[in-house]
N, C-alpha and C positions, 0 to 999 in steps of 0.2 A: 504494500500500500504506500502511496506517495503522500508527501506533505507539501503544501503550497505556502510560499511566502506571499502574503498579501501586499507587501511593500515593493518587492523587486520582481515578483512573478515567477520565481524559480521553483521548479518542482524537484524534490529530492526524496530519497528513500526515508520513510518514517521509521527510524530506528527506535526500539524500546529503550527505556531508561531515562534517568534524570538528565536534564540539560539539552535533550534533543528536540524540545519544542521550539527552540530558536532557529532562525534561518542560518544555515551554514555559511552563506555568502555574505549577507549584510547584518547578521546577528539580530534581526528584528524579532521581537516576541510575537508579532501578529502573523501567526501561521495557523493552518488548519489542515486536517486530514479527513478523508472519508473513503469508504470502500469503492464508491462509484465516481470518485472525483475526476478520473481521466475519461470517463465514458459519457458524462452528461454534457448536453450542448445547447439547451434552451435557457436563456437568462431573462430576468426582469431587473432592470437597473432604474433606481429611483433616487433622484437628487435629494439631499437632506435639507429640509426647511428652505427650499430653493430661493424664494424671494428674500427672506430674512438673511440668508447666507450671502447673497449678492450685496445687500446693503451693508453688512458687516465688512465684507471684502473692500468695499469702496470707502468705508469710513472706519479706520482702525480704532478711533476713539470710542466706538461703541462695541468693540469686539467682545468684551466681557459683560456687556449689559444685556438685560432682557429686552428683546426687540420684537415688536408687533408690527406687521405690515397690514394696513387696512384703513378704512375710513374712520374719522373721529366722530365723537358724539353719538349720532344715531347709526353709524356705520357698523360693519361687522369685521371680524378678524379674517383676513385672507390667509396669512401665514404667521405662525409664532415660532421663534427660535426655540431651541431645546432648553435654554435657561428659563424662558418665559413659561414653557410647558411644565416645568417643575412646580409652578404656582397654580397649575390647573387650567391655564389658557389653552384653548383649542381653536382650530379653524372653524369658521362659520358661527362662532360665538358672538353675541352682541358686544360691541366695543365697551359699553358702559359696564357690562359684567366682567369683561377681561380686565379693565382698569381697577375694578373693585378688588379683584384677586391679586393684581400686580400693579399697584398704583405708581411705582417708580419706573415702569416700562417706557422705553423709547418707542413712540408711535410714528410710523413713516407711511405716507400715502403711497399706494402702489404705482410703479413706473413700468407699465406693460411693454413699452417700446424697448426699454433696456433689458427686461427679462426675456423678451423674444430674441433679442440679439445674442444674449448669453446662451439661450437654449439652442440657437443655431450653431454656435461654437461647439457645444456639447455633442449635438447630433453629428457634426462633421467628424469629430474624433471617433464616435461610435461607428460611423460608416467606413472609417479607415480600418477598424478592427474586423468588421464583417459587413457586406452589402445588405444583409438581411436584417434590417432594422424597422420595427413597427412602432412609431410614436403613439402613445395612448393619452398623453397629456403634455403640457409644455415642459414638464420636468421628469418624465418617465417614459420608458420604452421597453419593448421586448426585443431580444436579439437572438438570432439563430446562427450557430457556428457550424452548421452542416451536419453530415452524417456522423453519429458517434463512432462509427468504425473507420472513419477516414484518418489515417495515420500520416498523411502528407503535411499536416499543419500541427502546431502545438495544441494541446488540449484547450478547450474553451476556458477552463478555470484559469490557466496561465495568461491567456490573452485578455481575459476580463480584469485580472489584477493589474496588468500593465496599463490597460485602458483607463481604469478609474484613477490610477496614479497620474497618468497624463492629464486627465481632466482636472485633478486637484492642483497639479503644478502649473499647467498652462492657462486654465480658466479661473481657478481660484475658488471652486465650489467642490463640495464632497458629495459622494454618492454611495448608496448601499446596493449590494448585489444579492439576488436570489438565483441560485442555479439548480436546475432540475431537468427532468425528461420531457416536460411540457409546460405550457404557459400557466395553467392553473396552479401547479405546484411551485413554479418559479415565483409567481406573484406572492404566494403565501410566504415563501422563504425570504423574500426581500424585506418583509416586515419583522422578521425575527431578531434582527441584530442591527439596530440603528443607534446613532449615526455611524458612518464609515464602516458598515457591516458587510459581512460576506457569509451567507448561510446556504447550506446545501440540504436538499431533501431528495434522497435517492428513490428510484422506482421500487426497490425491494421493501423499503420501510414505509411507503406512502400510506398503505391501508392502516397500519397500526398507528402511525402518526396522526392520521385524520380522525380515527375512531372517537376520541373523547371530545373533539371540537364541536361547537354548536353548529346547527344547520345553517345559521346565518352567514357562516364563512363561505358558503357556496354562492358563486355569482348568480344573480337572478332570484335568489331567495330574499326578497325584501320583506318589509313588515307584514304585508297581506299574506304572502305565502308562508311566512313563519307562523302566523296565527292559524293558518289552515293546517300546517303540519303539527303544530302544538295540539290542536283539537283532535288530531288523529293519534296523539300520544308520541309524536316523533320530535325529539328535542336535540339529539346528538347525531352526528354523522354515522357513528357506529350503529345506531338503530336503523338508519337507512341501509347500511351495508347488509343487514340481516334480512331485508325484504327482497324477494325476487323481483327482477326487473319487470316481468309481466304484470305483477301486482301494482308496481309503481306506475306503469303506463296506463293500466286500467283505471287507476285512481286519479292520476294527474295529467293524463294525455301525453303529448310529445315531450313535455317538460319532465315527465317521470323517467323517460329514457335518459335524459341529461342528468337528472339526479342520481340515477343508478351508476352512471359512468364516473361522474365527479366524486361520488362518495368513496370510490375505491382508487381515486387518483388517476383516472383516465380522462384525457382531454385531447380530442382529435384535431382541434383547430390549429392550423399552421401559423407561423409568424408571417404576416403580410406586409410587404413593402408598399410604398405609395403607388408604385406602378401596378401592384396586384389589387389594390383597392379600387374597384370600379365605381362604387357609389356608396353613399351613406344615407340612410333613410330612417324614418320613424312613422308609425301608423298606430291607429287606435280603433278598436271596434266600439262603436257608440253604445251607451246604455240604452238609448232609444233612437229610433229612426229620426233623422233631422232633415228638414228642407229649408229651414230659415237661414238666410245668408248671415245675419249677425251671429247666430249660434255656431254655424259652421266656421265662421272666421275666428271665433274664440278658440275652438278646437285646433284650427290650423295654426294659430299663433303659438300655442303651446308646443305643437310638433316642430315648428320652425325653430323655436328656442332650443329644443333638444338637438336638432341637427346642427345648428350653429355652434352649440357648445362642443359637440363631437369634432367638428371641423377645427375649431379653435384649439382644442386640446391636442389634436394630432398634428397641428401645424399644416393643415391642408386647406384648400379652397376648391370651389366648384364653378364650372362654366355653364352648367345647365341645371335648372330647377324643374322637378317633375312632381305633378299632382296626381294622386291616385284616389279614386272614389269607387265604392261598391254600392250599387243600388239595392233597394229592398228585395228585388228579385234576383240578386247575386250577379248582376251584370257588372263587370269591372271596366272602368274607364280610366285611361291615363292621358294626361296632357303634359307637354313639356315646353319650356321656353329657354332659349339660349341667351346668356348674358353677354354684354359687350366686353366685360373683363371678369376674371375669376373673383369670387367673393366668399367670405365666411361670416359676413355680418347678418345679424338677425333681421334688421330693417330691410335689407335688399332681398333676402330670401322670402320674407313675408310679403313684400310688395309684389314680387314676381308671382308667387304662389297665389296671392289674392287675385291678381289679374286673370289667372287661369280659372280660379274658382268662380269669379263673377260671371264667367261665360257659361258655366254649367248649372249653378244654383238656380232653383226655381222651376227647373224642368222635371225634377224627380226628388224622391226622398232617399236618403243615404244611410246605410248601416255601418259604413267604414270610411275613414278619411286618412290619407297618408301624404307625406311629402318626402321627396328625395333630392339629394344633391348628386349630380352625375358629372362625368368628365372631370374627375378628380385630378388636381395638380398640387404642387407645392405652393404654399401661401406667399412666397416671396413677392410675386407680382400682383397680389390680390388687392382689391379696393383702392385703386389710385386716388389720391386726395382731390384731384381736379374733376372727378366724375360729377356730372349734373344728374345723370340718370344711371341707375344700376343695371339697366337692361335695354335691349333693342326690342323691336316688335316683329319677331318672326312668327310664322304660322305655327299652330299647335299640331301635335301629332294626332294620329287617328286612334280609334278605340283598339284595345287589345283584348 
């Protein structure tokens, strides 16, 4: 079994006995070993308290202070540094509550332009390590280092250690790594050892590791699904593991199959690069059939907000907006509109989708509404500031 130095990225034999936990090359104590260390190739990399770390980097005078990034007075916490978190400050907390917990905190309004620039630097270093990078937010991404059996390159663990060392040295922010055999387990691992962490969950240990964890750890199990599972007496992932997949599918439909797989650590979803992401969409089946334009617009705005957030988080933009409607008799209608320039802004997405909706509403009642962002591209050229209009007036597509 090999031991990895998290500072210099060297893999060496993990010899038993005292004193061998240090790196033989640089003498760093930050080492780790794991039976599957050389075979795992999927990672989740999450920058530590990203916005606050950047602000501390840029102002050494606050390096040891509790720092909160967010709006003052009636605002909310966007990010809190780890010092502020010791006082109980958390993201999305109302600012008045955060300052009650930590009254001596330094509060800084967010500078998204600066944070996006730094995120671009981080992503560039990631893509030098591997071309298979899937951003999931401004400060985190999944990385795929290829087939675990490929011996032509250093193991992913070594490449990751060197990569985050470069990010820390060249960009001035720190990151934590989760390494595993799939995205689900890698994401869990990245939260186990923060900040500047490196945690591994192997395929062989996944089932046992997950068993005592709450079902809410599974992606897609939100409050409503948790209440439903709780009503069925299911509170831990281990309880899910003991239920046959056919029973879960019969009870929870297609999501039951997903529950069965993730409960034992199986996740078939690949790491998708920007070029592999064809569209980002959101849709909802309505509680009741709607024909009223104002009501449909309210639903549409919420969906556009979800799509805009996903574009923003992944550093992406879209050249085309797609509207999807399903009538009460299950006829599916799609309409699309091409934009003059790529966008990720809620206002532009909603304006374009509303233009399409206006031409359909009133002719039928609908049981489902959805919106999609297509022709995905990097956000570098998105939303030029001199735009007077977010879109042109091309024709809509036909029914599908």
